[in-house]
Structures are given as structure tokens and as C-alpha cells.
Residue, then its C-alpha position, 0 to 999 in steps of 0.5 A: m533582538h528586533p524581529l526585523a533584523l534578519g541576518r543574511n542567512a536567515r533573510a535568505r532563507l526565510g525568504g526562499a520559504v516564502r517564495a516557495l510557498l507563494d509559487v505553489p501551483g494551486l496558488e496561481g490567480v488567487p486574491d492576495a488575501v488567499r496568499l497571505a493566509v497560507l503564509v500566516l498559517a504556515s507561520r503559525t504551523p507546529s513543527e511536531t503536528g503541522v496543524v494550525e487551530i485558529r478561529t476565522s476571526e482571527l485569521g480575519r485580523w491578521l489578514g485586515l479583513s472582518a471575520s464574514y468575509t473570510a469565512s466567505n470568500v477566503v476559507p473556501v478558496l483555501r479549501r478549493s486550492g488544495v494547498v492547504s487542508v482545511d477541517t472547519a467547526e460550525g458556529e451559531f449560524g452555521q458559519d465556519d467558526g474554527l478552523e484546523c488547517r495544515v499547509l500540505p506543501l510545507w508538511a510534505a517537505q519535512d525531513m527533505v534535506g535542502h528543501p526550502l520548505n523544511l523549516s525547523k521549529r527555530e526557523l518557523a518561530v522566526l518567521l512568526r516573529l517577523l510577520e508579528a513585527v509587520m502585521a500582528p493585530g496586537w493582543t491584550h493578554r489575560d496576565g496582563r502582557v501586551t503584544p503590540a501591533g505591527l507595522l501595518g497592524s491598523r491597516t484594515g479593509r479594502g486593499a490590506p492584504t496586498d500592502r501587508l504581503a507587499l511589505l513582507l516581502l520587501v522586508l525580506e528583500a531589504r539589506e542591512t541598510g534598509r536597501v531594497r535590491l531593484c529589478g534590473g533591464t528596461v522598465d517603464t520610466k513613467r511608473g519607476r524601477p521601485a513601483v516595477t520591483l514591487a509589482r514583480l515581487l507581488g506578481c501584478k502589473a506596474a500600475a498596480g505596484e505603484r498604488v501599493l508602494e505609494r500607500l506604504e509610503d503614505r504611512g512611512l513605511v518605505r522611502r524613494v531616495r533619489v541619488q544626487t549628483a555633483s551637478d545637483l541632477a537627480h539620477r538613480t531611485r533607491l527604495m528603502v525600508p527604514a524600519v529594517a534600517a532602523a533595526h539594525g541601528r542604521a539611519v536613512a539620509g534624505g539624500v545620498r549625494e555623489d560628488r564623484t565615482e570611485a572604483r569599486k572596492p574588491d567586496f561582494s555587493d551586488p551592482d544595483g541593476a541586477a535581478g531581484a527576487g521578485e522578477m516575473p517567471e517570463a522574464g527569465t530571471e532567478p531569485q537573489v537567494s544567496g547564503v554564502p558568508v562573505t566579508d562585510e560589504a560598505d553601507v552603500a556600494e554603488p557602481d559607476a555613477a555614469a553607468t546606465l543600468h544593464t541587464d540583469h544577472p542570473g541570480v545565485v543559487a547558493e546553500v543555506g543553512e545545512s551543508a548539502d555536499v556543496g564542497g564537491f562542486s568546482g565553483y564553490g566559493r571559499e568564504g573569508s578570502g577578501d581577494l578572491p570572489g566569494r560566488a565563484g561558479a554562480r553561472e556553472g550548472r545554470t539552467s532555466d527550468r523554474a523547477r530548479r531555481l529554488a533548489l539549493a546548491g548540493g540538494s540534487g543533481g551530481p557534481l561539475r567537471g567530473e569531480q567526485q561528489t561527497p555522499s549525500p547526508c540524507p538518511q540511507h537504509t540497509g536491509s531488505e527494505q532498502a528497495a520499498d524505502a527507496a521507491w517510497a522516497g523516490t519523487g520521479r514518478d509521483a505528480a505531486a512529489e515532482l511539484l515538491a521537488g521542482m521547489g528543491g530537494c534532496s536526490g535521495g531523501g524523498l518525500r517522509g512524513r511525520g505520520p507511519r508509512p505503508r507496510s513494506d509490501l505496498r511502499v513500491a505501489l503507494a509511492p506515487v501518492e505519498v502526499l495523499w498518504d500523509r494526508l490520511k487521518g487515523r489507523g481506520s483510513r490507512g487500513v482501508v486504503e492498504k486493503a483496497a491496495r492489496r485487493e488490487l495487487r492480486r487482480v493485476a498479479d493474476w495477469l502480470g505476475e507478483d514481480r510486476a504488479e506493484q510496479y504496475l499499479a504505482e504506474r497507474l496511480t502516477r497517471r491518474l494523479t497527473a491527470q488530476r486538476g491541481r494533482a496531489f494538492g487538488v484532491k479534497d478527499p484522500v481516501g475517497w480519491l484512492l478508493g474511487r479513482g486512484l486504485p480501481r481498474h477503470s474499462d468501458c468493456g467487460d475484459l478483465r484484463c482492460d484498464e483504461g482501453v489498454l491491456m495490462h498484460t501486453g501494453a496493447a489497445c483493448a479490441l473490445c473497447e476500439d469494438v464499443v467506439l466503433d459501434l457508437r460510430g456505426r449506429r451513427r452511420r446506420v442512422a445517417a443513412e436511414v434519414e437520407a434514404g427517408l429524405p432524399g429531397a431534403t436539404s442538409a438543415q432539414q436532414r440534420e434535424v431528422f438525424e438528431d431526432r432519429l438518433r436521440e429515439v435510437v439511443a433512448a431504445d438502445a438504453a431502454r434494452c439495456r436497462a431491461r436487460r439489466r432488470e432481468q439480470e439482476a431477477q436472475a441474481a435474485a433468484s440465484q441468490a434465493r435459491a442459494a439461501e434455501v440450499r443454506a437454510r436447509r443445510e443449516v436445518q440438517e446440521a441442527a438436526r445431526r448435532t442433536m442426534p445421540c452417538a451411534q455407538c455409545g449413545m452419548p446425546r447431542a454427539g452429531g451422530l458419533c462422539p469424539v471418542c467412537r471417532e477416534h476408534r473408528e479411525t483407528e479401526k480404518l488405519i489398522e485396516q490400511a496397515v494390514a492392507f500394506v502387508a498384504g500387498g507387500c507379500a502378495d507375491l508369495d508362493d504360500p498363501d496359507l503363509a501370506s494369511a498368517l503374516v497378515a494375521s501376525a501383523e494385525t495382532e501386532a498392531r492391536t497389541r501395540i495399540q493397546d499397549a500404548c493406550a493402557q500406559l496413557k491410562a495408568t498415568g491418569g488419561t481421559e477417554v478422549t487422550i486415550a482415544l487419540a494415543g491410539r489413533g497416533t499409534a496407528e498412524l505410526i504403524a501404518h507408516e511402518y508397514r507401508a515402509t516395509a512394503l515399499r521395500t519389499l516390492g522394490c527388490g521384486p522382479r517387476a521393480e527391478a525390471e522397471a529400474r534396468s529400463a530406466h537406467a539403459a534409457q538414461l545411458r542412452r543419453r550419455h551425451l548429454h553429460p560432461c562425463a561418464e561419471a555423471a552419466e553413470q550418476a544420473a542413470e543410477q538416480a533414474a533407476a532408483e526413482a522408477r524402482s520407487r515409483a514402480a513399488e508405489h504403483l504395485l502396493a497402491q494396486r494390490a492394497t486396493a484389491w485386497l481391501t475390495a476382496r475383504t469387503q465384498g467377498p464372494d458372490m451368495t446365493p439369497e439363501l446364503q445371504e439369508r443364512s449369513a444374516a442370522y449367523e451375524a446375528g448370532a455372533a453380535r449376541a456372542r460378542a455382546a454377551a463377552a462384553a457384558h462379561a468383562e464389564q463385570d471386572s472392568t470400568v471401561r465404556p463399551g466403545m473402549d473394547l479396543l483400547a482397553r487390553p483385558e487381563p488374561d483370566a483362565m476361567k473367562a477363557a474356558a467360559e468364552a470358549e464353551e459359548t462359542a462351541r455351543l453356538r456352532a453346534q447350534i449353527a450346524t443343526q439348524l443351518p447346515g448350508l451356512a456351516a458348509w459354505t463357511a467351511t469351504h471359505h473361512g476354513v471353520i468346522y462347525d462340529m457337536p460338543a462331546h458334552p450336550a449343551a446347557g440350553s438352547g437359548s439364543 
């Protein structure tokens, strides 16, 4: 099939895409070479990646320009427009040689149902074949195949891009007969309606359009045919593209004779004076994009020959390609019917907004006349990410998305690029900059942006809360993207713009709540920013008053000159003071950092020295002062002491102190026995010293928890806890009027009593346990003499314990620090020897330290008697 033999739907589809690209805001006022380059790059875009790789010389051949002109005049303008992202590879002399281009509007419209730029892979291939037929430069392939040049492939030099663009637009406007639909309304009769039509297609003046049309006529690519009447007088002029007619198998006659006018047949051809796709925006017309299948029309269907051309009618905006809920509109034309109009309802829902002119029917908006519209085919989301997806897909707040939505799009589909989207916690905040997100290359850049966005979310959440932080950050990005020149397409470096302009808070004052002169938490104007402005104005008024007082007789010009000089001096002095203050602050910060570094270095030295210290108990080298096993032993001892304190605090109200002491001693003995049994069981299974120590600590924690629970139950039944419970119960019953019924009031009172009883028990237990631990640690006050004797006693007791431990090591392989966790087997002989040694030490203390023995007997109940037989020796 010939590339120029486009069907009605294909012609409308490609024509809408071409017009949408040419109407992008970044292409206003640019040369035709740049506009044509955008179309060439769009036609060569791979649907998978969206990146076109082309050499500058090859792009120049497509445009009919030299490589140097393309590199110096076309590529820089493409980059500045923001419509095409251009990455270049430099050549031998530093010029832009290799190009990697991406047409951003085309890539952003991917997966947007109904968008004119959402072209499939097949449609992109058809567009490329069409451009090859019109302007391909021609190639000779390595395998011998030859791709012939297009209709304007040999047209190069000045004006070549304009001629190529004009022929492409005419081909897209031409019907199967080769006839181009002319514009309507009043035109310049000196130029003619065909020239005005082409000028409106190109967006230039009628004189320029006439020159382009003449150049195309000289090459035989277009023809202006006069319609002849019965009186042999020339009538209307028709614009024909012979190549299109030849591709469809039609012939173009030199003139068409009309002997008489006939009534119009009930077909669907358009009047000759209707509006065309090339109408300028100020003309208030719409493009002729109609994809609704209709019955075959006559080769040349003309209105009444006697009728003059009238004002153009509104263009038809109909569905092209896939259905987009057209069936829900009351004015939808039924196809295949010869007696019913195929464009019924063309005027319904008409709008003058240019952004809606290119939208496809059913692509946005609701049903007409209250009819229920069928669900949109746009993809839907379910689950917890539906809100985030909806915010990401929404285009109402995004300036760039509004720009694309103005070219048509699905109301629910939103912008959805091919790249990975942000994480669900950032989709609401980054929804306005989706176009910039799609331009981020690589996982690293996306990670940097996500990290910065989360940091700003935390800062905003400090003032607004987490529920409003995402919405506020999205509004901030919307404001700044709207203020950006060219909006999303004007951003050259997405990462730099997001990190430096879009995401951070901007403020001229020191208030952390201020963002661009507005307080984030209230939305009111920042008083500090207003003060800054007032200070600047006050400085000007102050300088003006000083100048006026110093020069009372001077003229206004003289005062103005002196005022400018004085104000410049004042501003310079203020700037110098600010610099000095900044230097002072920097010096203070440097000194603070130096002190902090010194402290850190000293701590590191101390930590290194501590790590080299041996264990204080077992002597293990480089144990940091305490090895893991000894540390666990120490923690186990603390837990045992805490558990015993719980027992003492829980039974402190007993009348018999001896019984209380016996209960405490029994609890401690039971705790140590359970710990030793657990350690022995683990040791029997092959546990290491560390695991045995950990098992002992875990058992001690469990015992402490059990003793605490028992003490709380005991204290909870005591008189003080019961008194607190009765008081809380009565207080709650006094509030019975707040409850719906008496049962509810009684239930609330019982709950309050239970809570009060629990609080009282916890308070009593903490108070009594702390008092018992303090008394056990400090002990009664002693005189210096008693303290000296106590130290001697402690030394003797330590020697006795060491002798007992050395005696026990003969039958045990456990290290010295394991005496708590390794329970020795009972031995009558060993017990007798230990008892004899203890009796000998007591006799020695009673003989040498009678005062200490008396004090110990008084406070601890230990009596030092002389043994029945003489000691074996008096050694220490």
C-alpha cells in the first residue's frame, strides 16, 4: 500500500498528532526547521524506549539543511524549547555529532487513553513511512537496497524545511481525491483562498503562504484548479495534491466543468467553505478531525454553484481509533445509515477553549443531557494504593500535566509513563511533577529525589502534621512549576530543579514556618518577611530625610544624586556588617566544631584504653574492663538483689521481723537454687560459658518478674491499697449521672477502683523496695574505729572465701567467676572442713577485735565463740 494512501481514520489520527505537537507551548515563534525536526524525531521514536538516536548530519538531511547549520541553529533551539530532551556526543571539533533525543510530550502521553499523542507502534510506523514519502533524503543500504528520496527529498537550502512542512500538512488535509479542504470566511482576494489556507496551516502570513504555494506548484506537487461554469467564467479555486490522488488511483483533471448546479445528495461530504485544520487560533475555529465512519461520498461534491462562500462551521471532534465511551453521548452519529446524518450532535458541548479542541470525543467530561455514561476504559486501581495512584494520575494541579491535558486525555487515566513510579508514600506529593519524574535517568537520580522529598515531608509534617504534609508539598511543587518559564518543558535539569527550586523551603527570614512569605501552618503572611521589607523601606526613608536635612536648598536632581550615593554607602556598610557578623558566626562555629572534635578524640582515646583493659574479675586480657561472662554474672546478681527487694517490700507489713527476714532469706535461696539448676542443666547439654551465663540471667529476670507480681498482689490486698480503691470507687459513683444506666456506672466505678488499687500497690512496692535496698547498701553509721575493724573483717572474710574457692576447684573445672552458676555437689568432708575454718576465723576475730565482734553480734546476730579445741594454727 502506498504511504500516501491514508484512510479516513488514519489521516485524522496522524493529523491530530501532528497538530498537537506543533501546538506545544515551547514551539511558539521557533523556525519551521525546529518544528519539522520535532515531527521527524517523533516519527522515528521507538515505542519501547522513546529515545531516538540520530546523527546531526542525518537530521539535517531530513530537514534539507547542512550539518553545521543544524548543529548551530536547530539543535540549540530544540534544547531550549523544552519540548525535546537532547543529549549530545561531541565530534572531532567539539560540535554536536551524535544525538539522543526524546520528544517529551509524545513520551508523557503514553498509556493515556484517547490522547492524540498516544500513538501505537503501528501508527508511529505509518507516520514514519508518510514522512519518508514526503521528504526522505534517500539512502543506499549496505545490502544493495535503495530507499528512494521523497517528493521533496531534493529540495535543500533556504526555505526547504518550510516547504517540507507545508507539503506534509497538505497531504494530511487532502482527501482521497487529492483535494484539500479550504478555509472559510472572508479572505484576501489578492492572495486567494488556497494561499490563505496554507498560511493558516503554517501559522504565517498570507504573503508567505503564497510564496510557499508557488514553490510547491513549480515542482508540480500541488495544483490550483479553477472550477468552470456553464458560461465559461472562472469560479472557485480548488487546491489539489496530485500525489495523494495518484496514490488512491484517482486522476486530477485540468479543470472541472459545471454545466448546472444540482441538489446535494444525502451524503456526508463537507461544504467547500467549511473551516479547515489550519485555522489560526484567533479565528475561533476548530480542526477538522473526524474519524466517524460514514458512507462513501462522491468524488467531487460541491455546494450550489451560485451560492457564495459563507462563514466556516465548527469542526467536528469525533472519536479516532479505540472507543472512549462515545455511546454515552446523546449526539453520537450512527454509522452505516444513509438517511441519517453521520455528525449528529457536532455542536453539542462545543467550547471555544483551545485546550479542548484537540480532545477526543469521550476522552474527558461527562455525559450530555443527563444520560448515564458507560465506565471509562482507563485502568482502575484497587487496594490501599488507590488514593496514591489517583493522586499520581491526576492532572488538575500539575502545570505540565494541564498542558498535556489541554491536548486531550482520559479523565481518569492521568499521566502514566513507562518508567518506575515513586513509592506509594511519595506519589501524592510528587504527582504535580510526574513529567519531570519520567525524565529522571537511572535509579540513583530517582533515589536522590525521593530522599529529598521525604526530608521535606518530615519538615512540613513538623508544622502541619503527617496528614496534611503530602498535600502541602504537592501544592508547593505546583506553584513553582507554574511559575517556571515553559513549565515542565522549560526545566533542563529535572534533578537540579527539584533539589534546588521545587522541593526546598524558600524564605527571606529565619522563621522555619515561613515558605515564600507565607506561614505554612496558618496560611497568613509572615510578619518577619514583612519586617524585612519594612526595614528596607525605612532605610530609604531615613536616608532621604538625612539628605533633605543636609541639603535644604538643593534642587531635586541634586538631592536625588546625593540620595543615591548615600544609599549606596549605607547598603555597602550594612553588607559589610553582615559579612563581619557572618565571619564571626563562622569562626564561632569552627571553634565549636574544634571543641567537639577534641572531645570526640578524647573519648576515642579513653574508649581505646578501656578496650585494652583486662577483666576486673577473671583477668581476661583486652576485655574492656569486664568480660561478657562476668558482666552477665554481675547483672544476674543485680536481678537477684532486685527480686529479694520485691519480696522485702511485699511482706514489710508483717508484724514479726524475724519471720520477714526468714522469708527474704528463703526467697533468695530459692532464687539462687533455680538459677544454678538452670545453669547446670544447660552445662550438661554442652553449653558454653557465655550461654550458661545468659541462661542464668534469663532465669533471674523471670524470677524477678514472678516476685514482683506476688508482691503486687500482696500489697493490693493491704489496707492502704483498699483505702485507695474505696476512695476511687466512691468518686466514680458520684459521677453516675454521666453514664446511661446504673450498671454502667457501677462497672466504671469497679474499673476505677481496680486501677487505683494497682497504682497504690505499685507505689508502695517501689517505695519499700527502694528503702530496703538503701538500708542494705549503706548499713548503720559506724565510727572510724569500727570502720577500720570492719575493713579488717572484710579482708579476712575475703581470704576465707578465696580458700574455700581454691579448695572447691580441685574437683571442678569451672572458672572462678562461675561459683554462682555452678552448684557443687554436697560433700560432708568438705563441709566439715569449711565449718572448722570458719570457726577458727571467728575465734581469731573475737580475740583480736572484740569491739567489731560485739557490733556484729548486735546488728547481725553472729556470735564469735572460742572453739572447743585449740586452732591448728594462727595464720591469716
